[in-house]
C-alpha positions as CSV (number, residue, x, y, z in Angstrom):
1,X,-0.7,13.2,11.0
2,X,-3.1,10.9,12.8
3,X,-4.6,11.8,16.1
4,X,-2.5,10.6,19.0
5,X,-3.6,7.5,20.7
6,X,-1.9,4.6,22.6
7,X,-2.6,1.0,21.8
8,X,-0.5,-1.6,23.4
9,X,-2.2,-4.7,21.8
10,X,-1.2,-6.6,18.7
11,X,-2.0,-4.9,15.4
12,X,-1.4,-5.8,11.8
13,X,-1.2,-3.7,8.7
14,X,-1.0,-4.4,5.0
15,X,1.4,-2.6,2.6
16,X,1.2,-2.6,-1.2
17,X,3.5,-2.0,-4.1
18,X,3.7,1.9,-4.2
19,X,3.1,2.2,-7.9
20,X,0.1,-0.1,-7.8
21,X,-1.2,1.7,-4.7
22,X,-1.0,5.0,-6.6
23,X,-2.8,3.6,-9.6
24,X,-5.5,2.2,-7.3
25,X,-6.1,5.4,-5.4
26,X,-6.0,7.5,-8.5
27,X,-8.9,5.5,-10.0
28,X,-10.9,5.0,-6.8
29,X,-13.8,7.3,-5.7
30,X,-12.0,7.6,-2.3
31,X,-9.1,9.2,-4.1
32,X,-11.1,12.3,-4.7
33,X,-11.8,13.4,-1.1
34,X,-9.5,14.8,1.6
35,X,-9.8,13.0,4.9
36,X,-8.0,15.5,7.3
37,X,-4.7,13.6,7.5
38,X,-2.0,15.7,5.9
39,X,0.0,12.9,4.4
40,X,-3.0,11.4,2.6
41,X,-4.5,14.8,1.7
42,X,-1.3,15.7,0.0
43,X,-1.7,12.8,-2.3
44,X,-5.4,13.6,-2.9
45,X,-4.4,17.1,-3.9
46,X,-1.9,15.7,-6.4
47,X,-4.8,13.6,-7.9
48,X,-7.0,16.7,-8.2
49,X,-4.2,18.7,-9.9
50,X,-3.2,15.9,-12.4
51,X,-4.8,15.6,-15.8
52,X,-3.5,12.0,-16.3
53,X,-2.3,9.1,-14.2
54,X,1.2,9.8,-15.5
55,X,1.1,13.4,-14.3
56,X,-0.1,12.2,-10.9
57,X,2.9,9.8,-10.6
58,X,5.3,12.5,-11.7
59,X,3.9,14.8,-9.0
60,X,4.4,12.0,-6.4
61,X,8.0,11.4,-7.7
62,X,8.7,15.2,-7.1
63,X,7.5,14.8,-3.5
64,X,9.9,12.0,-2.8
65,X,8.8,9.6,-0.1
66,X,5.1,10.7,0.0
67,X,3.8,7.1,-0.3
68,X,6.1,5.9,2.4
69,X,4.9,8.7,4.7
70,X,1.3,7.5,4.3
71,X,2.2,4.0,5.3
72,X,4.5,5.3,8.1
73,X,1.4,6.6,9.8
74,X,0.6,3.1,10.9
75,X,2.7,1.6,13.7
76,X,1.6,-2.1,13.6
77,X,3.2,-5.0,15.4
78,X,3.3,-6.9,12.1
79,X,3.1,-6.0,8.4
80,X,2.1,-8.2,5.5
81,X,2.6,-7.3,1.9
82,X,-0.5,-7.5,-0.2
83,X,1.5,-9.4,-2.8
84,X,2.2,-12.2,-0.3
85,X,-1.5,-13.1,0.1
86,X,-2.8,-15.6,0.9
87,X,0.3,-17.4,2.2
88,X,1.6,-14.9,4.8
89,X,-1.7,-14.6,6.7
90,X,-2.2,-18.3,6.6
91,X,1.3,-18.9,8.0
92,X,0.8,-16.2,10.6
93,X,-2.5,-17.7,11.9
94,X,-1.0,-21.2,11.8
95,X,1.9,-20.0,13.9
96,X,-0.5,-18.8,16.6
97,X,-2.2,-22.2,16.7
98,X,-5.4,-20.4,15.8
99,X,-8.6,-22.4,15.9
100,X,-9.1,-21.4,12.2
101,X,-5.9,-23.2,11.3
102,X,-7.7,-26.3,9.9
103,X,-10.0,-24.1,7.8
104,X,-7.1,-22.0,6.6
105,X,-5.2,-25.1,5.4
106,X,-8.2,-26.0,3.3
107,X,-8.2,-22.8,1.4
108,X,-7.1,-22.7,-2.2
109,X,-3.5,-21.7,-2.0
110,X,-2.9,-20.8,-5.6
111,X,-2.0,-17.2,-6.1
112,X,-5.0,-14.9,-6.6
113,X,-5.3,-13.2,-10.0
114,X,-4.0,-9.7,-10.2
115,X,-6.9,-7.3,-10.0
116,X,-5.7,-4.0,-11.5
117,X,-7.4,-1.0,-12.8
118,X,-6.2,-0.3,-16.3
119,X,-4.3,3.0,-15.9
120,X,-1.8,2.5,-18.5
121,X,1.7,1.0,-17.8
122,X,4.5,3.5,-17.5
123,X,7.7,1.5,-16.8
124,X,9.9,4.6,-16.7
125,X,7.6,6.2,-14.1
126,X,7.4,3.0,-12.1
127,X,11.2,2.9,-11.9
128,X,11.4,6.6,-11.1
129,X,8.8,6.2,-8.3
130,X,10.8,3.3,-6.8
131,X,13.8,5.5,-6.7
132,X,11.8,8.3,-5.0
133,X,10.4,5.8,-2.6
134,X,13.7,4.1,-2.0
135,X,13.4,3.7,1.8
136,X,9.8,2.3,1.5
137,X,10.9,-0.1,-1.3
138,X,13.9,-1.4,0.7
139,X,11.9,-1.8,3.9
140,X,9.2,-3.8,2.2
141,X,11.3,-5.5,-0.5
142,X,9.8,-3.9,-3.6
143,X,13.0,-4.0,-5.6
């Protein structure tokens, strides 16, 4: 768990498709080091124990809800799904009448290309992970 602190201001967080997030952390250098937060360190240990990405996902499936528990550590006022970029943040800032509104309107609004690390596609593991992360997937509309 995170150290306890109180923040009463507005905060925003980003969530990501759980399968894609696992693929990203599995292949990232940061995915090799524990950080002292039990929910995250549990996933790091699964990376260390796995010989392949598929084994890693299977370990996460066995620990149902482990991805959701990581994202539950954050208690933001608002959440944006990474897959909804750039539209959601633009709409959010426009709703505030932010001084950047004019600049935001001029941004290219076509969807960004998918940037993925090639970790091999495992459709059966993706579906099994969605089932093991059911609450997370329902909460953030990943079905």
